[in-house]
Gaussian input, Z-matrix of N, CA and C with variables (Angstrom, degrees):
# hf/3-21g

backbone

0 1
 N
 C     1     B1
 C     2     B2     1     A1
 N     3     B3     2     A2     1     D1
 C     4     B4     3     A3     2     D2
 C     5     B5     4     A4     3     D3
 N     6     B6     5     A5     4     D4
 C     7     B7     6     A6     5     D5
 C     8     B8     7     A7     6     D6
 N     9     B9     8     A8     7     D7
 C    10    B10     9     A9     8     D8
 C    11    B11    10    A10     9     D9
 N    12    B12    11    A11    10    D10
 C    13    B13    12    A12    11    D11
 C    14    B14    13    A13    12    D12
 N    15    B15    14    A14    13    D13
 C    16    B16    15    A15    14    D14
 C    17    B17    16    A16    15    D15
 N    18    B18    17    A17    16    D16
 C    19    B19    18    A18    17    D17
 C    20    B20    19    A19    18    D18
 N    21    B21    20    A20    19    D19
 C    22    B22    21    A21    20    D20
 C    23    B23    22    A22    21    D21
 N    24    B24    23    A23    22    D22
 C    25    B25    24    A24    23    D23
 C    26    B26    25    A25    24    D24
 N    27    B27    26    A26    25    D25
 C    28    B28    27    A27    26    D26
 C    29    B29    28    A28    27    D27
 N    30    B30    29    A29    28    D28
 C    31    B31    30    A30    29    D29
 C    32    B32    31    A31    30    D30
 N    33    B33    32    A32    31    D31
 C    34    B34    33    A33    32    D32
 C    35    B35    34    A34    33    D33
 N    36    B36    35    A35    34    D34
 C    37    B37    36    A36    35    D35
 C    38    B38    37    A37    36    D36
 N    39    B39    38    A38    37    D37
 C    40    B40    39    A39    38    D38
 C    41    B41    40    A40    39    D39
 N    42    B42    41    A41    40    D40
 C    43    B43    42    A42    41    D41
 C    44    B44    43    A43    42    D42
 N    45    B45    44    A44    43    D43
 C    46    B46    45    A45    44    D44
 C    47    B47    46    A46    45    D45
 N    48    B48    47    A47    46    D46
 C    49    B49    48    A48    47    D47
 C    50    B50    49    A49    48    D48
 N    51    B51    50    A50    49    D49
 C    52    B52    51    A51    50    D50
 C    53    B53    52    A52    51    D51
 N    54    B54    53    A53    52    D52
 C    55    B55    54    A54    53    D53
 C    56    B56    55    A55    54    D54
 N    57    B57    56    A56    55    D55
 C    58    B58    57    A57    56    D56
 C    59    B59    58    A58    57    D57
 N    60    B60    59    A59    58    D58
 C    61    B61    60    A60    59    D59
 C    62    B62    61    A61    60    D60
 N    63    B63    62    A62    61    D61
 C    64    B64    63    A63    62    D62
 C    65    B65    64    A64    63    D63
 N    66    B66    65    A65    64    D64
 C    67    B67    66    A66    65    D65
 C    68    B68    67    A67    66    D66
 N    69    B69    68    A68    67    D67
 C    70    B70    69    A69    68    D68
 C    71    B71    70    A70    69    D69
 N    72    B72    71    A71    70    D70
 C    73    B73    72    A72    71    D71
 C    74    B74    73    A73    72    D72
 N    75    B75    74    A74    73    D73
 C    76    B76    75    A75    74    D74
 C    77    B77    76    A76    75    D75
 N    78    B78    77    A77    76    D76
 C    79    B79    78    A78    77    D77
 C    80    B80    79    A79    78    D78
 N    81    B81    80    A80    79    D79
 C    82    B82    81    A81    80    D80
 C    83    B83    82    A82    81    D81
 N    84    B84    83    A83    82    D82
 C    85    B85    84    A84    83    D83
 C    86    B86    85    A85    84    D84
 N    87    B87    86    A86    85    D85
 C    88    B88    87    A87    86    D86
 C    89    B89    88    A88    87    D87
 N    90    B90    89    A89    88    D88
 C    91    B91    90    A90    89    D89
 C    92    B92    91    A91    90    D90
 N    93    B93    92    A92    91    D91
 C    94    B94    93    A93    92    D92
 C    95    B95    94    A94    93    D93
 N    96    B96    95    A95    94    D94
 C    97    B97    96    A96    95    D95
 C    98    B98    97    A97    96    D96
 N    99    B99    98    A98    97    D97
 C   100   B100    99    A99    98    D98
 C   101   B101   100   A100    99    D99
 N   102   B102   101   A101   100   D100
 C   103   B103   102   A102   101   D101
 C   104   B104   103   A103   102   D102
 N   105   B105   104   A104   103   D103
 C   106   B106   105   A105   104   D104
 C   107   B107   106   A106   105   D105
 N   108   B108   107   A107   106   D106
 C   109   B109   108   A108   107   D107
 C   110   B110   109   A109   108   D108
 N   111   B111   110   A110   109   D109
 C   112   B112   111   A111   110   D110
 C   113   B113   112   A112   111   D111
 N   114   B114   113   A113   112   D112
 C   115   B115   114   A114   113   D113
 C   116   B116   115   A115   114   D114
 N   117   B117   116   A116   115   D115
 C   118   B118   117   A117   116   D116
 C   119   B119   118   A118   117   D117
 N   120   B120   119   A119   118   D118
 C   121   B121   120   A120   119   D119
 C   122   B122   121   A121   120   D120
 N   123   B123   122   A122   121   D121
 C   124   B124   123   A123   122   D122
 C   125   B125   124   A124   123   D123
 N   126   B126   125   A125   124   D124
 C   127   B127   126   A126   125   D125
 C   128   B128   127   A127   126   D126
 N   129   B129   128   A128   127   D127
 C   130   B130   129   A129   128   D128
 C   131   B131   130   A130   129   D129
 N   132   B132   131   A131   130   D130
 C   133   B133   132   A132   131   D131
 C   134   B134   133   A133   132   D132
 N   135   B135   134   A134   133   D133
 C   136   B136   135   A135   134   D134
 C   137   B137   136   A136   135   D135
 N   138   B138   137   A137   136   D136
 C   139   B139   138   A138   137   D137
 C   140   B140   139   A139   138   D138
 N   141   B141   140   A140   139   D139
 C   142   B142   141   A141   140   D140
 C   143   B143   142   A142   141   D141
 N   144   B144   143   A143   142   D142
 C   145   B145   144   A144   143   D143
 C   146   B146   145   A145   144   D144
 N   147   B147   146   A146   145   D145
 C   148   B148   147   A147   146   D146
 C   149   B149   148   A148   147   D147
 N   150   B150   149   A149   148   D148
 C   151   B151   150   A150   149   D149
 C   152   B152   151   A151   150   D150
 N   153   B153   152   A152   151   D151
 C   154   B154   153   A153   152   D152
 C   155   B155   154   A154   153   D153
 N   156   B156   155   A155   154   D154
 C   157   B157   156   A156   155   D155
 C   158   B158   157   A157   156   D156
 N   159   B159   158   A158   157   D157
 C   160   B160   159   A159   158   D158
 C   161   B161   160   A160   159   D159
 N   162   B162   161   A161   160   D160
 C   163   B163   162   A162   161   D161
 C   164   B164   163   A163   162   D162
 N   165   B165   164   A164   163   D163
 C   166   B166   165   A165   164   D164
 C   167   B167   166   A166   165   D165
 N   168   B168   167   A167   166   D166
 C   169   B169   168   A168   167   D167
 C   170   B170   169   A169   168   D168
 N   171   B171   170   A170   169   D169
 C   172   B172   171   A171   170   D170
 C   173   B173   172   A172   171   D171
 N   174   B174   173   A173   172   D172
 C   175   B175   174   A174   173   D173
 C   176   B176   175   A175   174   D174
 N   177   B177   176   A176   175   D175
 C   178   B178   177   A177   176   D176
 C   179   B179   178   A178   177   D177
 N   180   B180   179   A179   178   D178
 C   181   B181   180   A180   179   D179
 C   182   B182   181   A181   180   D180
 N   183   B183   182   A182   181   D181
 C   184   B184   183   A183   182   D182
 C   185   B185   184   A184   183   D183
 N   186   B186   185   A185   184   D184
 C   187   B187   186   A186   185   D185
 C   188   B188   187   A187   186   D186
 N   189   B189   188   A188   187   D187
 C   190   B190   189   A189   188   D188
 C   191   B191   190   A190   189   D189
 N   192   B192   191   A191   190   D190
 C   193   B193   192   A192   191   D191
 C   194   B194   193   A193   192   D192
 N   195   B195   194   A194   193   D193
 C   196   B196   195   A195   194   D194
 C   197   B197   196   A196   195   D195
 N   198   B198   197   A197   196   D196
 C   199   B199   198   A198   197   D197
 C   200   B200   199   A199   198   D198
 N   201   B201   200   A200   199   D199
 C   202   B202   201   A201   200   D200
 C   203   B203   202   A202   201   D201
 N   204   B204   203   A203   202   D202
 C   205   B205   204   A204   203   D203
 C   206   B206   205   A205   204   D204
 N   207   B207   206   A206   205   D205
 C   208   B208   207   A207   206   D206
 C   209   B209   208   A208   207   D207
 N   210   B210   209   A209   208   D208
 C   211   B211   210   A210   209   D209
 C   212   B212   211   A211   210   D210
 N   213   B213   212   A212   211   D211
 C   214   B214   213   A213   212   D212
 C   215   B215   214   A214   213   D213
 N   216   B216   215   A215   214   D214
 C   217   B217   216   A216   215   D215
 C   218   B218   217   A217   216   D216
 N   219   B219   218   A218   217   D217
 C   220   B220   219   A219   218   D218
 C   221   B221   220   A220   219   D219
 N   222   B222   221   A221   220   D220
 C   223   B223   222   A222   221   D221
 C   224   B224   223   A223   222   D222
 N   225   B225   224   A224   223   D223
 C   226   B226   225   A225   224   D224
 C   227   B227   226   A226   225   D225
 N   228   B228   227   A227   226   D226
 C   229   B229   228   A228   227   D227
 C   230   B230   229   A229   228   D228
 N   231   B231   230   A230   229   D229
 C   232   B232   231   A231   230   D230
 C   233   B233   232   A232   231   D231
 N   234   B234   233   A233   232   D232
 C   235   B235   234   A234   233   D233
 C   236   B236   235   A235   234   D234
 N   237   B237   236   A236   235   D235
 C   238   B238   237   A237   236   D236
 C   239   B239   238   A238   237   D237
 N   240   B240   239   A239   238   D238
 C   241   B241   240   A240   239   D239
 C   242   B242   241   A241   240   D240
 N   243   B243   242   A242   241   D241
 C   244   B244   243   A243   242   D242
 C   245   B245   244   A244   243   D243
 N   246   B246   245   A245   244   D244
 C   247   B247   246   A246   245   D245
 C   248   B248   247   A247   246   D246
 N   249   B249   248   A248   247   D247
 C   250   B250   249   A249   248   D248
 C   251   B251   250   A250   249   D249
 N   252   B252   251   A251   250   D250
 C   253   B253   252   A252   251   D251
 C   254   B254   253   A253   252   D252
 N   255   B255   254   A254   253   D253
 C   256   B256   255   A255   254   D254
 C   257   B257   256   A256   255   D255
 N   258   B258   257   A257   256   D256
 C   259   B259   258   A258   257   D257
 C   260   B260   259   A259   258   D258
 N   261   B261   260   A260   259   D259
 C   262   B262   261   A261   260   D260
 C   263   B263   262   A262   261   D261
 N   264   B264   263   A263   262   D262
 C   265   B265   264   A264   263   D263
 C   266   B266   265   A265   264   D264
 N   267   B267   266   A266   265   D265
 C   268   B268   267   A267   266   D266
 C   269   B269   268   A268   267   D267
 N   270   B270   269   A269   268   D268
 C   271   B271   270   A270   269   D269
 C   272   B272   271   A271   270   D270
 N   273   B273   272   A272   271   D271
 C   274   B274   273   A273   272   D272
 C   275   B275   274   A274   273   D273
 N   276   B276   275   A275   274   D274
 C   277   B277   276   A276   275   D275
 C   278   B278   277   A277   276   D276
 N   279   B279   278   A278   277   D277
 C   280   B280   279   A279   278   D278
 C   281   B281   280   A280   279   D279
 N   282   B282   281   A281   280   D280
 C   283   B283   282   A282   281   D281
 C   284   B284   283   A283   282   D282
 N   285   B285   284   A284   283   D283
 C   286   B286   285   A285   284   D284
 C   287   B287   286   A286   285   D285
 N   288   B288   287   A287   286   D286
 C   289   B289   288   A288   287   D287
 C   290   B290   289   A289   288   D288
 N   291   B291   290   A290   289   D289
 C   292   B292   291   A291   290   D290
 C   293   B293   292   A292   291   D291
 N   294   B294   293   A293   292   D292
 C   295   B295   294   A294   293   D293
 C   296   B296   295   A295   294   D294
 N   297   B297   296   A296   295   D295
 C   298   B298   297   A297   296   D296
 C   299   B299   298   A298   297   D297
 N   300   B300   299   A299   298   D298
 C   301   B301   300   A300   299   D299
 C   302   B302   301   A301   300   D300

   B1=1.4427
   B2=1.5300
   B3=1.3067
   B4=1.4620
   B5=1.5194
   B6=1.3115
   B7=1.4639
   B8=1.5284
   B9=1.3236
   B10=1.4762
   B11=1.5216
   B12=1.3206
   B13=1.4589
   B14=1.5179
   B15=1.2859
   B16=1.4604
   B17=1.5204
   B18=1.3230
   B19=1.4660
   B20=1.5242
   B21=1.3409
   B22=1.4561
   B23=1.5217
   B24=1.3130
   B25=1.4560
   B26=1.5224
   B27=1.2940
   B28=1.4581
   B29=1.5229
   B30=1.3232
   B31=1.4632
   B32=1.5073
   B33=1.3032
   B34=1.4630
   B35=1.5210
   B36=1.3257
   B37=1.4659
   B38=1.5217
   B39=1.3284
   B40=1.4569
   B41=1.5268
   B42=1.3120
   B43=1.4670
   B44=1.5220
   B45=1.3163
   B46=1.4662
   B47=1.5252
   B48=1.3453
   B49=1.4651
   B50=1.5213
   B51=1.3145
   B52=1.4643
   B53=1.5270
   B54=1.3179
   B55=1.4714
   B56=1.5230
   B57=1.3343
   B58=1.4754
   B59=1.5288
   B60=1.3350
   B61=1.4644
   B62=1.5271
   B63=1.3116
   B64=1.4618
   B65=1.5179
   B66=1.3088
   B67=1.4691
   B68=1.5260
   B69=1.3316
   B70=1.4623
   B71=1.5221
   B72=1.3402
   B73=1.4459
   B74=1.5201
   B75=1.3186
   B76=1.4662
   B77=1.5245
   B78=1.3302
   B79=1.4668
   B80=1.5177
   B81=1.3117
   B82=1.4614
   B83=1.5241
   B84=1.3152
   B85=1.4639
   B86=1.5208
   B87=1.3131
   B88=1.4614
   B89=1.5355
   B90=1.3298
   B91=1.4645
   B92=1.5234
   B93=1.3257
   B94=1.4632
   B95=1.5219
   B96=1.3137
   B97=1.4674
   B98=1.5227
   B99=1.3248
   B100=1.4620
   B101=1.5324
   B102=1.3328
   B103=1.4579
   B104=1.5326
   B105=1.3253
   B106=1.4668
   B107=1.5219
   B108=1.3219
   B109=1.4650
   B110=1.5285
   B111=1.3205
   B112=1.4691
   B113=1.5226
   B114=1.3222
   B115=1.4690
   B116=1.5214
   B117=1.3260
   B118=1.4665
   B119=1.5308
   B120=1.3301
   B121=1.4640
   B122=1.5235
   B123=1.3310
   B124=1.4619
   B125=1.5250
   B126=1.3129
   B127=1.4631
   B128=1.5253
   B129=1.3134
   B130=1.4653
   B131=1.5172
   B132=1.2888
   B133=1.4601
   B134=1.5284
   B135=1.3113
   B136=1.4629
   B137=1.5321
   B138=1.3227
   B139=1.4685
   B140=1.5206
   B141=1.3532
   B142=1.4649
   B143=1.5255
   B144=1.3368
   B145=1.4646
   B146=1.5135
   B147=1.3120
   B148=1.4674
   B149=1.5279
   B150=1.3074
   B151=1.4670
   B152=1.5254
   B153=1.3124
   B154=1.4657
   B155=1.5278
   B156=1.3350
   B157=1.4621
   B158=1.5218
   B159=1.3067
   B160=1.4612
   B161=1.5349
   B162=1.3418
   B163=1.4719
   B164=1.5322
   B165=1.3202
   B166=1.4710
   B167=1.5224
   B168=1.3338
   B169=1.4591
   B170=1.5299
   B171=1.3135
   B172=1.4697
   B173=1.5254
   B174=1.3354
   B175=1.4766
   B176=1.5277
   B177=1.3308
   B178=1.4620
   B179=1.5240
   B180=1.3170
   B181=1.4603
   B182=1.5278
   B183=1.3254
   B184=1.4626
   B185=1.5273
   B186=1.3180
   B187=1.4683
   B188=1.5324
   B189=1.3405
   B190=1.4683
   B191=1.5273
   B192=1.3236
   B193=1.4664
   B194=1.5320
   B195=1.3221
   B196=1.4614
   B197=1.5268
   B198=1.3271
   B199=1.4653
   B200=1.5232
   B201=1.3256
   B202=1.4577
   B203=1.5232
   B204=1.3257
   B205=1.4621
   B206=1.5289
   B207=1.3338
   B208=1.4611
   B209=1.5311
   B210=1.3408
   B211=1.4665
   B212=1.5257
   B213=1.3200
   B214=1.4669
   B215=1.5314
   B216=1.3165
   B217=1.4691
   B218=1.5341
   B219=1.3416
   B220=1.4757
   B221=1.5220
   B222=1.3361
   B223=1.4631
   B224=1.5262
   B225=1.3088
   B226=1.4651
   B227=1.5286
   B228=1.3188
   B229=1.4703
   B230=1.5354
   B231=1.3187
   B232=1.4651
   B233=1.5341
   B234=1.3239
   B235=1.4658
   B236=1.5291
   B237=1.3327
   B238=1.4602
   B239=1.5231
   B240=1.3268
   B241=1.4622
   B242=1.5245
   B243=1.3369
   B244=1.4607
   B245=1.5316
   B246=1.3348
   B247=1.4662
   B248=1.5233
   B249=1.3222
   B250=1.4677
   B251=1.5284
   B252=1.3033
   B253=1.4695
   B254=1.5210
   B255=1.3262
   B256=1.4656
   B257=1.5262
   B258=1.3268
   B259=1.4554
   B260=1.5309
   B261=1.3227
   B262=1.4646
   B263=1.5277
   B264=1.3260
   B265=1.4651
   B266=1.5221
   B267=1.3293
   B268=1.4680
   B269=1.5271
   B270=1.3381
   B271=1.4734
   B272=1.5282
   B273=1.3148
   B274=1.4634
   B275=1.5260
   B276=1.3228
   B277=1.4664
   B278=1.5258
   B279=1.3031
   B280=1.4624
   B281=1.5300
   B282=1.3392
   B283=1.4680
   B284=1.5363
   B285=1.3275
   B286=1.4625
   B287=1.5197
   B288=1.3257
   B289=1.4587
   B290=1.5196
   B291=1.3374
   B292=1.4804
   B293=1.5217
   B294=1.3135
   B295=1.4675
   B296=1.5245
   B297=1.3339
   B298=1.4637
   B299=1.5137
   B300=1.3360
   B301=1.4750
   B302=1.5070
   A1=109.31
   A2=116.25
   A3=121.88
   A4=108.71
   A5=114.83
   A6=120.58
   A7=108.47
   A8=117.33
   A9=118.87
   A10=110.28
   A11=115.23
   A12=120.45
   A13=110.17
   A14=115.42
   A15=120.83
   A16=107.98
   A17=118.17
   A18=119.03
   A19=110.46
   A20=115.67
   A21=120.34
   A22=111.54
   A23=116.28
   A24=121.72
   A25=108.35
   A26=115.68
   A27=119.52
   A28=109.57
   A29=116.03
   A30=120.62
   A31=112.02
   A32=115.49
   A33=119.99
   A34=112.38
   A35=118.42
   A36=120.23
   A37=111.59
   A38=116.72
   A39=120.77
   A40=110.70
   A41=117.50
   A42=120.62
   A43=111.18
   A44=116.96
   A45=120.17
   A46=110.96
   A47=116.39
   A48=120.25
   A49=110.68
   A50=116.95
   A51=120.10
   A52=110.86
   A53=116.83
   A54=120.67
   A55=111.01
   A56=116.54
   A57=120.68
   A58=110.98
   A59=116.19
   A60=119.63
   A61=111.61
   A62=117.25
   A63=121.17
   A64=110.54
   A65=115.85
   A66=120.61
   A67=111.95
   A68=117.02
   A69=119.81
   A70=112.52
   A71=116.80
   A72=120.41
   A73=114.72
   A74=117.91
   A75=120.86
   A76=111.84
   A77=116.77
   A78=121.47
   A79=109.99
   A80=115.78
   A81=120.24
   A82=108.27
   A83=116.16
   A84=121.33
   A85=111.71
   A86=116.58
   A87=120.27
   A88=111.20
   A89=116.69
   A90=121.50
   A91=110.76
   A92=115.74
   A93=120.53
   A94=110.48
   A95=117.00
   A96=120.60
   A97=110.99
   A98=116.37
   A99=120.23
   A100=110.78
   A101=116.79
   A102=120.61
   A103=112.47
   A104=117.30
   A105=120.00
   A106=109.71
   A107=116.71
   A108=119.85
   A109=111.24
   A110=116.61
   A111=120.66
   A112=110.49
   A113=117.08
   A114=120.51
   A115=110.60
   A116=116.67
   A117=120.56
   A118=111.20
   A119=116.30
   A120=120.33
   A121=113.89
   A122=117.15
   A123=119.82
   A124=116.08
   A125=117.43
   A126=119.28
   A127=113.89
   A128=116.46
   A129=118.91
   A130=110.17
   A131=114.41
   A132=120.44
   A133=105.96
   A134=116.05
   A135=120.42
   A136=111.99
   A137=116.59
   A138=120.32
   A139=112.07
   A140=116.62
   A141=120.69
   A142=111.81
   A143=116.93
   A144=120.90
   A145=109.07
   A146=115.84
   A147=119.41
   A148=108.97
   A149=115.43
   A150=120.82
   A151=111.04
   A152=117.82
   A153=121.58
   A154=110.31
   A155=117.22
   A156=121.33
   A157=113.00
   A158=116.83
   A159=121.27
   A160=112.98
   A161=120.25
   A162=118.50
   A163=113.37
   A164=117.52
   A165=120.84
   A166=109.67
   A167=116.41
   A168=119.57
   A169=111.61
   A170=117.03
   A171=119.75
   A172=110.48
   A173=116.87
   A174=120.58
   A175=110.70
   A176=115.97
   A177=120.24
   A178=110.07
   A179=116.64
   A180=121.83
   A181=110.81
   A182=116.51
   A183=121.18
   A184=112.90
   A185=117.15
   A186=120.49
   A187=110.04
   A188=116.96
   A189=119.23
   A190=113.01
   A191=118.24
   A192=118.91
   A193=112.11
   A194=116.67
   A195=120.73
   A196=112.32
   A197=117.67
   A198=120.32
   A199=111.30
   A200=115.30
   A201=121.98
   A202=108.12
   A203=117.51
   A204=120.11
   A205=112.97
   A206=116.93
   A207=121.39
   A208=111.92
   A209=117.74
   A210=121.26
   A211=113.36
   A212=116.83
   A213=119.32
   A214=110.98
   A215=116.85
   A216=120.85
   A217=110.34
   A218=115.49
   A219=119.93
   A220=111.26
   A221=117.07
   A222=120.85
   A223=110.98
   A224=116.47
   A225=120.93
   A226=113.19
   A227=116.33
   A228=120.70
   A229=107.64
   A230=117.25
   A231=121.35
   A232=115.67
   A233=118.77
   A234=118.77
   A235=113.06
   A236=118.05
   A237=120.25
   A238=109.86
   A239=115.85
   A240=122.36
   A241=110.93
   A242=115.55
   A243=120.85
   A244=110.20
   A245=116.56
   A246=121.49
   A247=112.07
   A248=116.67
   A249=120.32
   A250=111.23
   A251=117.13
   A252=120.36
   A253=111.11
   A254=117.25
   A255=120.57
   A256=109.63
   A257=116.62
   A258=120.68
   A259=110.91
   A260=117.13
   A261=120.87
   A262=111.11
   A263=117.21
   A264=121.02
   A265=110.59
   A266=117.12
   A267=120.93
   A268=110.62
   A269=116.76
   A270=121.22
   A271=110.18
   A272=116.11
   A273=120.89
   A274=110.89
   A275=116.79
   A276=120.24
   A277=110.05
   A278=116.29
   A279=120.14
   A280=111.10
   A281=115.95
   A282=120.00
   A283=110.55
   A284=116.66
   A285=119.82
   A286=111.03
   A287=116.92
   A288=120.03
   A289=110.79
   A290=116.06
   A291=120.17
   A292=111.41
   A293=115.83
   A294=120.34
   A295=110.98
   A296=116.30
   A297=119.17
   A298=112.44
   A299=117.46
   A300=120.14
   A301=111.99
   D1=132.39
   D2=-179.61
   D3=-91.37
   D4=127.63
   D5=178.38
   D6=-94.97
   D7=134.78
   D8=178.11
   D9=-67.00
   D10=145.45
   D11=177.99
   D12=-78.16
   D13=140.79
   D14=173.65
   D15=-80.39
   D16=145.06
   D17=177.58
   D18=-61.85
   D19=146.75
   D20=179.56
   D21=-66.35
   D22=-36.63
   D23=179.22
   D24=-128.25
   D25=141.61
   D26=178.83
   D27=-127.71
   D28=162.13
   D29=177.20
   D30=51.69
   D31=-132.91
   D32=-177.16
   D33=-75.68
   D34=-11.73
   D35=-179.06
   D36=-56.17
   D37=-43.58
   D38=-179.19
   D39=-63.64
   D40=-46.97
   D41=179.88
   D42=-65.13
   D43=-39.17
   D44=177.37
   D45=-64.64
   D46=-39.32
   D47=178.79
   D48=-65.63
   D49=-40.99
   D50=176.82
   D51=-61.24
   D52=-41.86
   D53=176.63
   D54=-59.54
   D55=-48.43
   D56=179.91
   D57=-60.38
   D58=-44.47
   D59=-178.13
   D60=-65.95
   D61=-37.36
   D62=178.09
   D63=-66.76
   D64=-48.28
   D65=-177.02
   D66=-66.40
   D67=-28.17
   D68=179.43
   D69=-85.84
   D70=-5.47
   D71=179.21
   D72=92.16
   D73=2.13
   D74=179.08
   D75=-70.99
   D76=-27.25
   D77=179.98
   D78=-117.31
   D79=136.58
   D80=172.28
   D81=-78.15
   D82=161.98
   D83=-176.04
   D84=-56.15
   D85=-47.06
   D86=-177.46
   D87=-60.73
   D88=-42.46
   D89=179.28
   D90=-66.71
   D91=-44.39
   D92=178.97
   D93=-58.48
   D94=-47.89
   D95=-178.16
   D96=-61.75
   D97=-46.24
   D98=179.55
   D99=-61.77
   D100=-45.24
   D101=-176.83
   D102=-67.89
   D103=-38.73
   D104=176.71
   D105=-65.03
   D106=-43.71
   D107=179.72
   D108=-60.66
   D109=-46.94
   D110=-179.54
   D111=-65.22
   D112=-44.99
   D113=-179.02
   D114=-62.71
   D115=-47.65
   D116=-176.66
   D117=-65.15
   D118=-39.45
   D119=-178.10
   D120=-80.21
   D121=-36.75
   D122=-168.01
   D123=-119.94
   D124=-32.82
   D125=-170.63
   D126=-96.45
   D127=-16.00
   D128=-173.80
   D129=-121.57
   D130=128.08
   D131=172.82
   D132=-78.20
   D133=121.52
   D134=-177.28
   D135=-53.72
   D136=-28.63
   D137=179.16
   D138=-68.52
   D139=-15.70
   D140=178.05
   D141=-79.48
   D142=-11.55
   D143=177.31
   D144=-90.33
   D145=144.59
   D146=178.04
   D147=-73.14
   D148=166.86
   D149=178.48
   D150=-62.25
   D151=-26.10
   D152=177.34
   D153=-81.20
   D154=-42.47
   D155=-177.50
   D156=-67.64
   D157=-38.81
   D158=-172.35
   D159=-53.56
   D160=-52.72
   D161=-179.65
   D162=-67.83
   D163=-28.81
   D164=178.55
   D165=-66.63
   D166=-48.36
   D167=-179.56
   D168=-71.84
   D169=-29.54
   D170=175.91
   D171=-64.98
   D172=-42.23
   D173=177.72
   D174=-62.57
   D175=-42.88
   D176=178.38
   D177=-62.49
   D178=-46.11
   D179=178.08
   D180=-56.52
   D181=-43.54
   D182=-178.17
   D183=-63.60
   D184=-20.27
   D185=175.27
   D186=-88.92
   D187=-49.54
   D188=-173.03
   D189=-64.24
   D190=-30.87
   D191=-179.43
   D192=-69.88
   D193=-15.28
   D194=179.55
   D195=-103.35
   D196=11.30
   D197=-179.75
   D198=-68.92
   D199=136.37
   D200=171.82
   D201=-139.89
   D202=129.06
   D203=177.51
   D204=-80.77
   D205=-0.90
   D206=-173.04
   D207=-104.29
   D208=110.61
   D209=-179.08
   D210=-57.20
   D211=-38.87
   D212=-178.67
   D213=-66.38
   D214=-34.49
   D215=177.09
   D216=-69.03
   D217=-41.94
   D218=178.38
   D219=-64.33
   D220=-31.98
   D221=178.88
   D222=-66.55
   D223=-31.52
   D224=-178.66
   D225=-87.90
   D226=-26.53
   D227=-176.77
   D228=-124.48
   D229=97.48
   D230=-171.53
   D231=-60.47
   D232=-26.43
   D233=-177.84
   D234=-79.15
   D235=-7.81
   D236=177.47
   D237=-68.56
   D238=148.44
   D239=-176.12
   D240=-112.26
   D241=150.52
   D242=177.63
   D243=-102.09
   D244=179.39
   D245=-177.46
   D246=-58.89
   D247=-43.09
   D248=-178.66
   D249=-61.99
   D250=-40.31
   D251=179.31
   D252=-67.16
   D253=-36.90
   D254=176.59
   D255=-66.24
   D256=-43.80
   D257=178.91
   D258=-61.56
   D259=-42.90
   D260=177.72
   D261=-62.28
   D262=-40.38
   D263=178.14
   D264=-65.20
   D265=-37.80
   D266=178.02
   D267=-66.35
   D268=-44.16
   D269=176.28
   D270=-58.61
   D271=-46.09
   D272=-178.30
   D273=-62.83
   D274=-44.88
   D275=179.65
   D276=-62.75
   D277=-44.68
   D278=-179.91
   D279=-62.19
   D280=-42.20
   D281=179.69
   D282=-65.00
   D283=-43.40
   D284=179.62
   D285=-65.38
   D286=-40.72
   D287=178.69
   D288=-66.32
   D289=-38.26
   D290=178.67
   D291=-66.20
   D292=-34.22
   D293=-179.11
   D294=-71.87
   D295=-20.50
   D296=-177.63
   D297=-100.98
   D298=-3.64
   D299=-177.73
   D300=-80.02

């Protein structure tokens, strides 16, 4: 009988790991944004996040989903975000999470 594998990270662990990997340089901005979007939308049950974590990760999600590496695209669509804005959002999320730990 084959037993299903348990996920390596659950709840906020996955999002926290993505933050750590991005901040340490293991993930490029484009990869980080894609992975946070997929994790937040598909891999994590929002109920697994604490009442403190949920708005922090929601704010981060709201930035990463608007990331564009293309300056000309950002010039035409003002809500698109650049690498610096994603990095600032990651710093902010990490700081807020650290303040609540």
